[in-house]
Phi, psi and omega in degrees: 000137181278159172267148186295339181273355181269138179286155176288163181294128179290344183275308188237359178070013178293143179264004181273033183287144171222153181275150176216091186065237180269017182234153166255141182230136179258117179288343182281316180249350180081006182291139176234140176212164189287129175281335183291319183269356180288127174280140181295150177293149175246144178268170185303320182297322181280345179288339183299325180285353179264347186275135177286181183305137177249124183245146176282186181301333181265000179091007178281133180292130177260149179227164177302134177095352180291162172251142181225164176240128178291132186258357185213143172299126184245133176270147180245122178303132178082359182243152180286327180245169180237201179250126181279149174302137182094355177293127179270135180238125181255156172055059180285166178227126178279132180230168172296141184302134174238105184053038178087352178271117185242012176233130175250137184199174173240134179239127181307130176085349180242316181105200181288139185201157175251139179238159172268136182298336181292347181251018179225157169230148181294138178248000000 
């Protein structure tokens, strides 16, 4: 079992990494890298201060805690239904982009989801 402060393997993303002196070693793929030059992992909450301005479809700057309205029907991969245009989303969180999705939120009936800012407008 890995310890929470060790980074995952950059080669295979395994979490079974262990330190050996000035190296981190992955037992799954055998990859070794320097523990001295490795930058610590950042979590989603602290990534928000690294993100540049996020703007909605109208060019309005969005911030953590804002409410937005979805402006286009959106399909959700693996789900039978999607998100209808006009759906109000409260308390958004700006995150570092993940496949172009830079808003994290919870939507009633859907759950936690990431959205692209180009498909929402500030309300």
